[in-house]
PAZAPA-4460 file (N, C-alpha, C; in steps of 0.05 Angstrom, whole numbers, plus 32768, in hexadecimal, padded with zeros to 4 digits):
% residues 324
    n_x    n_y    n_z   ca_x   ca_y   ca_z    c_x    c_y    c_z   seq   type   mol
   8990   8679   88E4   89A1   867D   88DF   89B9   8682   88F9     1      M     A
   89D3   8681   88F9   89E0   8683   8906   89E7   869D   8909     2      Q     A
   89E5   86AC   8915   89F1   86CD   8914   8A10   86D8   8910     3      P     A
   8A09   86E7   88FF   8A2A   86F2   88F5   8A35   86F7   890B     4      R     A
   8A2C   8709   8920   8A38   8717   8938   8A28   871B   8949     5      N     A
   8A26   8708   895E   8A16   870C   897B   8A23   871B   8993     6      M     A
   8A40   8720   898C   8A4B   872F   899F   8A4C   874A   89AB     7      S     A
   8A4D   8751   89BA   8A4A   876C   89CB   8A63   8783   89C3     8      M     A
   8A7D   876C   89B6   8A8F   8778   89B4   8A93   8793   89A7     9      S     A
   8AA2   87AA   89AF   8AA3   87BC   899C   8A8C   87D6   89A6    10      G     A
   8A7D   87D5   89B6   8A68   87E7   89C0   8A6F   87FC   89C3    11      V     A
   8A84   87F6   89DB   8A8E   880E   89E6   8A92   8823   89D6    12      V     A
   8AA2   881A   89BA   8AA9   882A   89A4   8A9B   883F   8995    13      D     A
   8A82   883A   89A3   8A66   884D   8996   8A63   8860   8996    14      L     A
   8A70   8868   89B4   8A69   8889   89B7   8A85   888F   89CE    15      A     A
   8A8C   88A4   89CD   8AA0   88AD   89E5   8A9F   88A8   89FF    16      A     A
   8AA8   88AC   8A10   8AA1   88A3   8A22   8A91   88BC   8A34    17      V     A
   8A98   88CF   8A2E   8A8B   88EB   8A32   8A6A   88EB   8A27    18      K     A
   8A65   88DF   8A07   8A51   88DA   8A04   8A3C   88CA   8A10    19      A     A
   8A4D   88B7   8A13   8A35   88A7   8A27   8A34   88A9   8A41    20      A     A
   8A46   88BC   8A4F   8A3B   88CB   8A70   8A29   88DF   8A66    21      G     A
   8A20   88EB   8A50   8A0E   8900   8A50   89F7   88F0   8A4E    22      E     A
   89F3   88D6   8A3B   89E0   88CA   8A33   89CF   88C2   8A4D    23      A     A
   89DB   88BA   8A60   89DC   88A4   8A7C   89CE   88C0   8A84    24      K     A
   89DA   88DA   8A89   89D3   88F0   8A9C   89B6   88F8   8A94    25      A     A
   89B2   88FB   8A77   899A   8905   8A74   8992   88EA   8A7A    26      K     A
   898C   88D1   8A72   897A   88C5   8A7C   8974   88C5   8A96    27      A     A
   897E   88C4   8AAB   897E   88C7   8AC3   896D   88D5   8ACF    28      E     A
   896F   88F3   8AB8   8967   890E   8ABE   8946   890A   8AB7    29      Q     A
   8943   8905   8A9D   8928   88FA   8A96   8918   88EA   8AAE    30      A     A
   8924   88D7   8ABB   891A   88C6   8AC5   8906   88D2   8AE7    31      R     A
   8924   88E6   8AE5   8924   88F3   8B05   8907   890E   8B04    32      A     A
   8900   8918   8AEC   88ED   892A   8AE0   88D4   891B   8AE5    33      E     A
   88D7   8903   8AD2   88B8   88FA   8AD2   88B4   88EF   8AE3    34      A     A
   88C8   88E4   8AFA   88BB   88DE   8B15   88B6   88F3   8B29    35      A     A
   88B9   8913   8B28   88B1   8925   8B30   8894   892D   8B22    36      R     A
   888D   8927   8B07   8875   892B   8B04   8860   8913   8B0A    37      R     A
   8867   8902   8B18   8856   88E6   8B1E   8850   88D5   8B06    38      G     A
   8860   88D8   8AEE   885E   88C9   8AD7   8868   88B9   8AD2    39      D     A
   885B   889E   8AD0   886D   887F   8AD3   8877   887D   8ABB    40      T     A
   8870   8884   8A9D   887B   8884   8A88   8872   8867   8A79    41      G     A
   885C   885B   8A90   885A   8844   8A86   8848   8845   8A69    42      A     A
   884F   882D   8A54   8848   882E   8A42   8836   880E   8A39    43      V     A
   8823   8814   8A24   8817   87F8   8A1E   8830   87DE   8A15    44      P     A
   8820   87C8   8A0F   8836   87B5   8A0C   883D   87B4   89E7    45      P     A
   8828   87C4   89DD   8829   87C7   89BF   8839   87D5   89BD    46      S     A
   8847   87EA   89CF   8861   87F3   89C7   8874   87EE   89C7    47      S     A
   8876   87D9   89D5   8893   87CB   89CF   88A5   87B4   89B6    48      L     A
   8884   87BB   89A4   888B   87AC   8987   8888   87BD   8970    49      V     A
   888E   87CF   8964   8883   87E1   894F   888E   87E8   8938    50      I     A
   8878   87EE   8923   8889   87E9   8909   889A   880B   8903    51      D     A
   88AD   880F   88F6   88BA   8821   88F4   88BA   8826   88D8    52      V     A
   88BE   8842   88CD   88C5   884A   88AF   88D6   885F   88AE    53      D     A
   88E3   886B   8898   88F2   8885   889B   88EC   8898   88A1    54      E     A
   88C8   889D   88A5   88C5   88B5   88AE   88C5   88BA   88C9    55      A     A
   88BC   88A1   88D4   88BE   88A3   88F2   88D8   8890   88FC    56      G     A
   88EF   8890   88F4   8901   8881   8902   890C   8895   8915    57      F     A
   8910   88AD   8913   8924   88C1   891E   890C   88BE   893D    58      E     A
   88F5   88C7   893C   88E2   88C4   8956   88E2   88A5   8962    59      R     A
   88DF   8892   8952   88D6   887E   895D   88ED   886A   8963    60      D     A
   8906   886A   895A   8920   8860   8962   8931   8875   896B    61      V     A
   893C   888B   8959   8952   8899   8969   894C   889E   8985    62      L     A
   892C   88B4   8987   892B   88BC   89A1   8921   88AE   89B8    63      Q     A
   8917   8891   89AF   890C   887F   89C6   8926   887C   89D0    64      R     A
   893A   886F   89BE   894F   8861   89CB   8962   8875   89E2    65      S     A
   8956   8891   89E5   8965   8894   8A06   8958   888E   8A14    66      S     A
   8941   887F   8A10   892F   8877   8A27   8938   8854   8A29    67      E     A
   8939   8850   8A1C   893C   8830   8A17   894B   8823   8A00    68      V     A
   8953   880D   8A01   8968   8800   89E4   8952   87FD   89D4    69      P     A
   8951   87FF   89B5   8947   87F8   89A2   8954   87E5   898E    70      V     A
   8944   87C5   898E   894D   87B8   8984   893E   87BB   8961    71      V     A
   8951   87C0   894F   8940   87C3   892C   8947   87A6   891A    72      I     A
   892D   879A   8912   892C   8786   8909   8923   878B   88F0    73      D     A
   8933   878A   88D9   893A   878A   88BF   892B   877D   88B0    74      F     A
   890E   8778   88A2   890C   8762   8897   88FA   8766   8878    75      W     A
   88ED   8750   8872   88DF   8752   8857   88CF   873E   8858    76      A     A
   88B6   8739   8845   889F   872E   8844   88A9   8711   8836    77      E     A
   88BD   8717   8828   88C3   86FD   8819   88D4   86F9   8828    78      W     A
   88E4   86FF   883A   88FC   86EC   8849   88F5   86E0   885D    79      C     A
   88F9   86BF   8857   88F1   86AE   8867   8900   86AF   8888    80      E     A
   891E   86AB   8884   8927   86B0   8899   891F   86C4   88AA    81      P     A
   8917   86D9   88A6   8901   86EC   88B4   88EB   86E4   88C1    82      C     A
   88DF   86D3   88B6   88C6   86C1   88BE   88CD   86B9   88D7    83      K     A
   88E2   86AB   88D5   88E5   869B   88EE   88F8   86A9   8909    84      Q     A
   8903   86BA   88FB   8915   86D7   890E   88FE   86E6   891B    85      L     A
   88F1   86F5   890F   88DD   8707   891E   88D1   8706   8932    86      S     A
   88BC   86F0   892C   88A4   86E2   8940   88BA   86E3   895E    87      P     A
   88D3   86D2   895E   88E0   86D4   8972   88EA   86E8   8978    88      V     A
   88F0   8701   8970   88F9   8713   897A   88E3   872D   8986    89      L     A
   88C1   8726   8975   88B0   872A   8983   88A9   8725   89A1    90      E     A
   88AD   8709   89A1   88A1   8702   89B8   88B8   8708   89CE    91      R     A
   88D0   8702   89CB   88E8   8716   89E0   88E3   8739   89E7    92      L     A
   88DC   873D   89CF   88D4   875C   89D8   88BD   875F   89EE    93      A     A
   88A2   8749   89F0   888F   874D   8A01   889E   8742   8A18    94      R     A
   88B0   8723   8A18   88B7   871E   8A2E   88C5   8728   8A41    95      E     A
   88D4   873A   8A34   88ED   874F   8A40   88D8   8766   8A4B    96      Y     A
   88C9   876D   8A46   88B2   877F   8A54   88C3   8796   8A59    97      N     A
   88CA   87AD   8A42   88D5   87C3   8A44   88F2   87C4   8A46    98      G     A
   88FF   87AC   8A4A   8922   87B0   8A4C   892A   87BA   8A32    99      R     A
   891A   87B4   8A13   891E   87BA   89F9   8906   87C0   89E9   100      F     A
   8909   87D3   89D8   88F4   87D8   89C3   88F8   87CF   89AB   101      V     A
   88E2   87BF   899F   88F4   87B4   897D   88E0   87C1   8968   102      L     A
   88F8   87C8   8957   88E9   87D8   8948   88EE   87CB   8929   103      A     A
   88D6   87C7   891D   88D7   87B8   8900   88D4   87C7   88EF   104      K     A
   88EE   87C7   88D9   88EA   87D3   88BF   88EA   87C0   88A9   105      V     A
   88D9   87C5   889B   88D4   87B4   887C   88E8   87C9   8871   106      D     A
   88FC   87B4   8864   890B   87BB   8857   8905   87CA   883C   107      V     A
   88F5   87B7   8828   88E7   87C3   8811   88D5   87E2   8814   108      D     A
   88C9   87E2   8828   88C4   8802   8828   88D0   8816   8831   109      A     A
   88EC   880B   883B   88FD   8821   8846   8920   8821   8841   110      N     A
   8924   881B   8828   8934   8815   8819   894B   882C   8825   111      Q     A
   8949   8848   882E   8962   8852   8836   8967   884F   884E   112      M     A
   8954   8845   8867   8967   883B   887D   896C   8822   8872   113      L     A
   8968   8811   8864   897A   87F5   8862   8991   8808   8858   114      M     A
   8993   881C   8846   89B2   8825   883E   89BC   8830   8850   115      Q     A
   89B1   8840   8863   89C0   8849   8879   89CA   8837   888D   116      Q     A
   89BF   881D   8891   89D0   8811   88A2   89E3   87F9   888F   117      F     A
   89E3   87FE   887A   89F2   87F9   886B   89F4   87CF   886B   118      Q     A
   89CA   87C7   8866   89CA   87B1   886B   89D4   879A   8851   119      I     A
   89E1   8788   8858   89DF   8776   883D   89D1   8760   8838   120      Q     A
   89C1   875E   8851   89B2   8747   8852   89A0   8744   886A   121      G     A
   8985   8734   8865   8971   8736   8877   896D   8715   887D   122      I     A
   8968   8716   8898   8963   872A   88AA   897B   8735   88B6   123      P     A
   8973   874E   88C7   898F   8757   88CD   8983   8766   88E8   124      A     A
   898D   876B   88FC   898C   876F   890D   899B   8785   891C   125      V     A
   898F   879A   891F   89A4   87AE   8932   899B   87BA   894D   126      F     A
   89AC   87CA   8956   899E   87D6   896D   89A4   87F6   896E   127      A     A
   8994   8809   897D   899B   8825   8977   8995   881F   89A0   128      V     A
   89AF   8836   89A4   89B4   8838   89C5   89BF   8854   89CC   129      V     A
   89A7   886A   89D6   89B3   8881   89E1   89BB   8891   89BD   130      A     A
   89AA   8887   89A8   89B4   8892   8993   89CC   8887   8984   131      G     A
   89D1   886D   898F   89ED   8864   8982   89E0   884B   8976   132      Q     A
   89ED   8848   895C   89E2   8828   894B   89FF   8819   8950   133      A     A
   89F6   87FE   8952   8A07   87E5   894B   89F3   87D8   8944   134      L     A
   8A04   87C2   8934   89F7   87AD   892A   89F7   8797   893D   135      P     A
   89E8   8781   8940   89E3   8771   894F   89E8   8752   893D   136      L     A
   89DB   8749   892C   89E3   8735   891E   89CB   8734   8901   137      F     A
   89DD   8725   88F3   89CE   8726   88D8   89C3   86FE   88D1   138      Q     A
   89AA   86FC   88C2   89A5   86E6   88C5   8995   86D5   88E2   139      G     A
   8988   86C7   88DB   8975   86B6   88F2   8988   86AC   8909   140      A     A
   897D   86AD   8920   8998   869B   8935   8983   8689   894E   141      A     A
   8993   867E   895D   8981   8673   896E   897D   8682   8986   142      P     A
   895E   8680   8993   895A   8691   89A5   8971   8694   89BE   143      E     A
   8975   8680   89BF   898D   867D   89D6   89A4   869B   89D7   144      T     A
   89AF   8699   89BC   89BF   86A9   89AF   89B3   86CA   89B3   145      Q     A
   899C   86C9   89A9   898F   86E7   89A5   898B   86ED   89C2   146      I     A
   8983   86E4   89D9   8981   86E4   89F1   8996   86F4   8A00   147      R     A
   89AD   86E3   89FA   89C7   86EE   8A05   89D2   8707   89F6   148      E     A
   89CC   870B   89DD   89D8   8727   89D4   89C5   8740   89DC   149      T     A
   89A9   8732   89DE   8995   874E   89EE   899F   8754   8A0C   150      L     A
   89AA   8738   8A1B   89AC   873F   8A3D   89C7   8757   8A30   151      D     A
   89DB   8756   8A24   89F2   8760   8A21   89E9   8777   8A19   152      Q     A
   89DA   8778   8A05   89CE   8796   89FD   89C4   87A7   8A15   153      L     A
   89B0   8796   8A21   89A7   87A5   8A37   89B9   87B0   8A47   154      I     A
   89CF   879C   8A59   89E0   87AD   8A65   89EE   87B7   8A57   155      Q     A
   89F3   87C2   8A40   8A03   87D8   8A3C   89F5   87ED   8A3B   156      V     A
   89DA   87EC   8A38   89CF   87FE   8A37   89C6   8810   8A50   157      G     A
   89C9   87FA   8A6A   89C2   8806   8A85   89DD   880E   8A8A   158      E     A
   89F3   8804   8A85   8A10   8810   8A9A   8A17   8823   8A89   159      Q     A
   8A17   8823   8A74   8A26   883E   8A64   8A17   884E   8A5A   160      R     A
   89FA   8850   8A56   89E9   8865   8A53   89D3   8866   8A6A   161      F     A
   89D2   8858   8A77   89BA   8861   8A8C   89A2   8853   8A89   162      G     A
   899A   884A   8A6E   897B   883F   8A65   897A   8823   8A77   163      L     A
   8962   8827   8A87   895C   8811   8A8F   8940   880B   8A8A   164      T     A
   893A   880E   8A75   8922   8808   8A63   8908   8811   8A68   165      G     A
   88EE   880B   8A62   88D7   881D   8A64   88C3   880C   8A6C   166      I     A
   88AF   881B   8A81   88A0   880B   8A90   8883   8805   8A7B   167      T     A
   8878   87EA   8A83   8867   87DF   8A71   8850   87DB   8A8A   168      V     A
   8834   87E3   8A80   881E   87E0   8A8C   880E   87D2   8A78   169      D     A
   8811   87B3   8A84   8807   8799   8A7E   87E4   87A3   8A73   170      A     A
   87D6   87B2   8A83   87BD   87BA   8A81   87AF   87CF   8A6D   171      E     A
   87C9   87D8   8A64   87C4   87F6   8A54   87B7   87DD   8A35   172      A     A
   87A2   87E8   8A2E   8795   87E6   8A14   8793   87C9   8A11   173      G     A
   8783   87BF   8A2D   8779   87A1   8A2C   875C   879E   8A21   174      A     A
   8750   87AD   8A32   872E   87B2   8A2F   872A   87BD   8A0E   175      D     A
   8743   87C5   8A06   873C   87CF   89E4   873B   87B5   89CF   176      D     A
   874D   879D   89D6   874D   878E   89D0   8740   877A   89C8   177      E     A
   872A   8770   89B3   8723   8758   89BC   8735   873F   89B7   178      P     A
   872F   8729   89D2   8740   8710   89D7   873F   86FE   89BC   179      S     A
   8751   86F5   89B8   8758   86EB   89A4   8753   86CD   89AB   180      A     A
   873C   86BA   8993   8734   86A1   8992   874E   8694   899B   181      P     A
   874C   867D   89A8   875F   8667   89AF   8760   865A   8998   182      A     A
   877A   8658   898F   878C   8648   897E   8789   862B   8986   183      E     A
   8783   861C   8972   8782   85FB   896F   87A1   85F9   8964   184      Q     A
   87AF   85E2   8977   87CB   85DD   896E   87C1   85CD   8950   185      A     A
   87D5   85CD   8945   87D5   85BB   892D   87DE   85A1   892E   186      G     A
   87E6   8592   891F   87E9   8576   8921   8808   8571   8925   187      P     A
   8816   8584   8916   882B   8584   8917   8840   859B   8931   188      Y     A
   8832   85A9   8941   8839   85C0   894B   884D   85B2   8965   189      D     A
   8844   8598   8971   8852   8590   8986   886C   8595   8978   190      A     A
   886F   8583   895C   8890   857F   8958   88A1   8591   8954   191      L     A
   8890   85A7   893D   88A1   85C1   8939   88AB   85CF   894E   192      L     A
   8898   85CF   8967   88A6   85D8   897F   88B7   85D1   8989   193      E     A
   88C1   85B0   898A   88CB   85A3   8993   88E7   85A9   8982   194      A     A
   88E4   85AE   8965   88FE   85B0   8955   890E   85D0   895B   195      A     A
   88F1   85E3   8960   88FC   85F9   8968   8910   85FE   8988   196      V     A
   8904   85F0   8990   8916   85EF   89B2   892D   85E2   89AA   197      R     A
   8935   85CC   8998   894F   85BB   8995   895E   85D3   8986   198      A     A
   894F   85DF   8977   8961   85F6   8963   8972   860B   8978   199      L     A
   8957   8616   898E   8967   8629   89A0   897F   8616   89B1   200      D     A
   897E   8601   89B2   898E   85F4   89C2   89A6   85E7   89B5   201      A     A
   89A8   85F6   899A   89BF   85EB   8983   89B8   85CE   8982   202      D     A
   89A6   85BE   8989   89AD   859F   8982   89A1   85A1   8967   203      D     A
   89A9   85A3   8957   89A7   85A3   8937   8995   858B   892F   204      F     A
   89A7   8575   892F   899B   8558   892C   8986   8557   8937   205      G     A
   8982   8559   8952   895F   8555   8962   894D   8569   894C   206      G     A
   8957   8580   8944   893D   858F   8936   8940   8586   891E   207      A     A
   8956   8583   8914   8950   8577   88F3   893D   8559   88F5   208      A     A
   8939   8548   8910   892D   8534   890D   890F   853B   8912   209      Q     A
   8911   8547   8923   88F3   8554   892C   88E6   8558   890D   210      A     A
   88F8   856E   88FF   88EE   8579   88E5   88DD   855D   88D6   211      Y     A
   88EE   8551   88D0   88F3   8534   88BD   88D7   8521   88CB   212      R     A
   88D3   8522   88E4   88B7   851A   88E8   889F   8521   88E0   213      N     A
   88A2   853A   88E1   888D   854D   88D8   888A   8543   88B7   214      V     A
   88A1   8544   88A5   88A6   8542   888C   8899   8529   888A   215      L     A
   889F   8510   8896   8893   84F3   8891   887B   84F5   888E   216      A     A
   8869   8507   889E   8847   8503   8899   883D   851B   8883   217      D     A
   8853   8529   8885   8847   8544   886F   885D   8552   8865   218      D     A
   886A   8542   884C   887B   854A   8839   887F   8571   8832   219      P     A
   8861   8573   882A   8860   8588   882A   8865   85A8   8838   220      G     A
   886E   859C   8857   8866   85B3   8868   8877   85B9   8867   221      N     A
   8873   85DD   8865   888E   85F5   8858   8898   85F3   8871   222      T     A
   888B   8603   888A   88A2   8603   88A6   88B5   85E8   88AC   223      E     A
   88AC   85D0   88A9   88C2   85BF   88AB   88D2   85BF   8896   224      A     A
   88D0   85BE   887A   88E5   85BC   886B   88F3   85D8   886B   225      K     A
   88EE   85F1   8875   88FB   8605   8877   890E   85FB   8891   226      L     A
   890E   85F2   88A4   890E   85ED   88C5   8925   85D8   88C0   227      G     A
   8919   85BF   88AB   8933   85B4   88AA   8951   85B7   8896   228      L     A
   8948   85C5   8885   895E   85D3   8872   896C   85E2   8882   229      A     A
   8964   85EF   8899   8974   8605   88A8   8985   85F3   88BC   230      Q     A
   8970   85E8   88C8   8980   85D5   88E1   8999   85C3   88D2   231      A     A
   8997   85B7   88BE   89A6   85AD   88B3   89C4   85B9   88A9   232      E     A
   89BA   85D0   889A   89CB   85E1   8897   89E3   85EA   88AD   233      L     A
   89D8   85F5   88CB   89E0   85FA   88E2   89EC   85E4   88EB   234      L     A
   89E6   85CC   88E5   89F9   85B6   88F6   8A0F   85AC   88E6   235      A     A
   8A13   85B9   88C9   8A27   85B5   88B4   8A40   85C8   88C2   236      R     A
   8A38   85E1   88C0   8A4C   85F6   88CA   8A55   85FA   88E5   237      V     A
   8A42   85E3   88F5   8A45   85E9   891D   8A68   85E0   8920   238      K     A
   8A76   85D1   8913   8A93   85D1   8918   8AA9   85D7   8901   239      G     A
   8A9E   85E9   88F6   8AA9   85F4   88E6   8AC6   8606   88F4   240      M     A
   8AE1   8609   88E5   8AF1   8621   88ED   8AEA   8634   88D3   241      D     A
   8ADC   8649   88D4   8AD1   8661   88C0   8AEE   8662   88AE   242      P     A
   8AFF   866E   88BF   8B13   867D   88B0   8B29   8659   88A2   243      Q     A
   8B26   8646   88A6   8B31   8630   8897   8B20   8630   8881   244      Q     A
   8B03   862C   888A   8AF5   8629   8870   8AFB   8639   8858   245      V     A
   8AF3   8657   8861   8AFB   866A   8849   8B1A   8669   883E   246      R     A
   8B2B   8661   8847   8B46   865E   8841   8B46   8645   882D   247      K     A
   8B40   8633   8834   8B41   8618   8823   8B28   8627   87FF   248      D     A
   8B14   862F   8805   8AFF   8638   87F4   8B0F   8650   87DE   249      A     A
   8B21   8659   87EA   8B2E   8670   87DE   8B49   8670   87D1   250      A     A
   8B55   864C   87DF   8B6D   864B   87CE   8B63   8632   87C0   251      E     A
   8B50   8623   87BF   8B44   860C   87A7   8B2E   8610   87A0   252      R     A
   8B26   8626   878A   8B0D   862B   8784   8B08   8610   876D   253      P     A
   8B16   8600   876B   8B04   85EA   8759   8AFD   85D0   876E   254      D     A
   8B0A   85D2   8781   8AF9   85C1   8798   8AE1   85C5   87A4   255      D     A
   8ACB   85B0   879C   8AB2   85BD   87A5   8AA7   85BA   87C8   256      V     A
   8AB2   859F   87D0   8AAB   859E   87EB   8AB4   85B4   87F9   257      P     A
   8ACE   85C5   87EC   8AD5   85DB   87F4   8AC9   85F4   87F9   258      A     A
   8AB6   85F7   87DB   8AA1   860D   87DE   8A8D   8602   87EA   259      Q     A
   8A80   85F1   87E4   8A68   85E2   87F7   8A6B   85F7   8811   260      I     A
   8A80   85EB   8823   8A86   85F9   8840   8A7D   860F   8842   261      A     A
   8A92   861E   882D   8A8E   863D   8835   8A75   864A   8828   262      A     A
   8A65   863D   881A   8A4D   8649   8814   8A3C   8642   8828   263      A     A
   8A3F   862B   8837   8A32   8626   884E   8A3E   8640   8865   264      D     A
   8A4F   863C   8864   8A59   8662   887E   8A4D   8672   8872   265      L     A
   8A4E   8676   8859   8A40   8691   8849   8A23   8696   8856   266      D     A
   8A17   867F   884A   89FA   8686   8853   89F7   8685   8871   267      L     A
   89FF   867A   8884   89FB   867E   889C   8A02   869A   88A6   268      V     A
   8A14   86A7   889E   8A21   86C0   88A1   8A0A   86D6   8891   269      G     A
   89FA   86CC   8882   89E4   86E1   8877   89EC   86E7   8857   270      G     A
   8A03   86E2   884D   8A09   86E3   8836   8A00   86D8   8827   271      H     A
   89E9   86DD   881F   89CE   86C8   8809   89E0   86C7   87F3   272      V     A
   89E2   86DE   87DF   89ED   86DE   87C5   8A08   86CF   87C5   273      E     A
   8A1B   86D8   87D9   8A34   86CC   87D9   8A32   86A9   87D5   274      D     A
   8A23   869C   87E3   8A1C   8684   87E8   8A17   8678   87D1   275      A     A
   89F9   8680   87C6   89F8   8685   87B6   8A0A   867E   8794   276      F     A
   8A16   8696   8792   8A31   8698   8776   8A44   8684   877C   277      G     A
   8A4D   867D   8799   8A60   866D   878F   8A57   8653   8792   278      R     A
   8A3E   8644   8797   8A37   8631   8789   8A32   862C   876C   279      L     A
   8A28   863F   876A   8A1F   864B   8744   8A3E   8642   8739   280      V     A
   8A53   8654   8745   8A64   8657   8730   8A72   8634   8733   281      E     A
   8A6B   862D   874D   8A79   8608   8749   8A6C   8601   8739   282      A     A
   8A4F   85FA   872E   8A4B   85EB   871F   8A55   85F1   8705   283      V     A
   8A5D   860D   8701   8A62   8618   86E6   8A81   8607   86E0   284      R     A
   8A8C   8606   86F2   8AAB   8606   86F2   8AA9   85DF   86F4   285      R     A
   8A97   85D1   86F8   8A9F   85B8   86FE   8A8D   859D   86EE   286      T     A
   8A95   858B   86F1   8A7E   8575   86E2   8A77   8562   86FD   287      A     A
   8A70   854C   86EC   8A6C   8532   86F2   8A5E   8532   8717   288      G     A
   8A66   8525   872B   8A62   8521   8743   8A62   8540   8754   289      E     A
   8A7A   8547   874D   8A7C   8561   8759   8A64   857A   874D   290      D     A
   8A5E   8576   8738   8A4C   858A   872B   8A35   858A   873E   291      R     A
   8A2D   856C   873A   8A11   855B   874C   8A1B   8570   8764   292      D     A
   8A28   856D   877A   8A35   856D   8796   8A25   8588   8796   293      A     A
   8A36   85A3   8783   8A2F   85B7   878A   8A15   85BB   8784   294      A     A
   8A06   85B9   876D   89EE   85BF   8766   89D6   85B5   877C   295      R     A
   89DD   8598   8788   89CD   8590   879C   89CC   85A4   87B3   296      V     A
   89E7   85AE   87BB   89E7   85BD   87D9   89DD   85D9   87C8   297      R     A
   89DD   85E1   87BA   89D4   85FF   87B0   89B7   85F7   87B6   298      L     A
   89AA   85E7   87AB   8991   85DF   87AA   8980   85DA   87C7   299      L     A
   8997   85CC   87DB   8989   85CE   87F8   8990   85EE   8809   300      E     A
   899A   85FF   8801   89A5   861D   8809   8985   8625   8800   301      L     A
   897E   8624   87E6   8966   8630   87DB   894C   8628   87F6   302      F     A
   8950   8610   8802   8936   860C   8810   893F   861F   8827   303      E     A
   8955   8620   8832   895B   8634   8848   8956   864A   884B   304      V     A
   894C   8654   8830   894A   8673   882B   892E   8672   8825   305      I     A
   8922   8663   8811   890A   8663   880E   88FD   8669   87F1   306      G     A
   88EF   8659   87EB   88EC   8661   87C1   88E1   8678   87BF   307      P     A
   88D5   8686   87CD   88CF   86A1   87BE   88E3   86BA   87C8   308      D     A
   88F5   86AD   87D6   890A   86C4   87D4   8912   86CD   87BB   309      D     A
   891B   86EA   87AE   8927   86F0   879E   893F   86E2   8795   310      P     A
   894B   86E8   87AA   896A   86DD   87A4   8969   86BE   87A0   311      R     A
   8950   86B1   87A5   8955   8697   87A1   8949   8694   877E   312      V     A
   8938   86A7   8774   8932   86A2   8755   8946   86A2   874B   313      T     A
   8958   86BB   874F   896B   86C6   8743   897F   86B5   8741   314      A     A
   8988   86A2   8754   8994   8693   8754   8992   867C   874E   315      A     A
   897D   8671   8742   8968   8662   8736   8971   8664   871A   316      R     A
   8970   8676   8708   8971   8681   86FA   8993   8682   86EC   317      S     A
   89A2   8685   8703   89BB   8687   86FC   89C7   8665   86F8   318      A     A
   89BC   8654   870E   89BF   8638   8704   89B9   862C   86EA   319      L     A
   89A2   8635   86E4   8996   8630   86CA   89AB   8630   86B3   320      A     A
   89B2   864C   86B2   89CC   8648   86A2   89DE   8642   86A1   321      R     A
   89EC   863B   86B5   8A06   8629   86B7   89FE   8610   86AF   322      V     A
   89E9   8603   86B5   89DD   85E7   86B4   89D3   85E9   8691   323      L     A
   89CC   85F4   868B   89C2   85F0   866D   89CD   8606   8657   324      F     A
***
């Protein structure tokens, strides 16, 4: 899904100029001291993506953020959009080769961290730079926009806080890890990869068609069903004026098309319960074709999130109550 906020605007307000200057001076001093000791500080590639819990958060995130920006991926096993976003973030962490570190936080096992960051929905991505926390985006996002955000984050870290990243020893640990067997490409891998590339290029129509091609031969393909639902959602909201859509929905609570459009925006912004609740209420208030339109769109949004998400289960029960 499109991110709620992919901008670095406001980052300069996270700390006073004095604090930023002190952090930059400390970073430069630490590098100079390491150089005098002949210590390159090189880390193995495995250190670029780490699992973090509440007990190790200060050490693994706050302290480490004095050397390199730390991006935090808040996720859960039941979250289908997380399964789309997390692999992209992990791949980019390795590709950026030490310009940032990715810290993965399972929200189910770390409720306190979720509360401290005031997270309303997942996936949610934050960053910590020189001890300063800032939100990056909520919900899945096209890779092109994620890259833009990471580039801005790295630039802020370097210019304001003197964080130039960490050195990665590509050969460290290589002899200790058994080589993985080569994976054979599945029958639909090429089409699925083409769909992902189309999503990254904001070609939502092309992505949807690629997913439909998979489903034509394999109607039960879970990845294609989820991808198609997401591509169609992104295509619907692409040309919307968010302010006007929300104004229309607020002023016309019985206008089902207005409520459907607002629900799409809610979901794209990561407000899953709001989107579901809006459409359940639209089903309750209406009848005939309007009621059916709201019900069908709600079922489509269930596909975006995935059937195993507890929010979908709860919304299905609510829908059943108003229908029957």
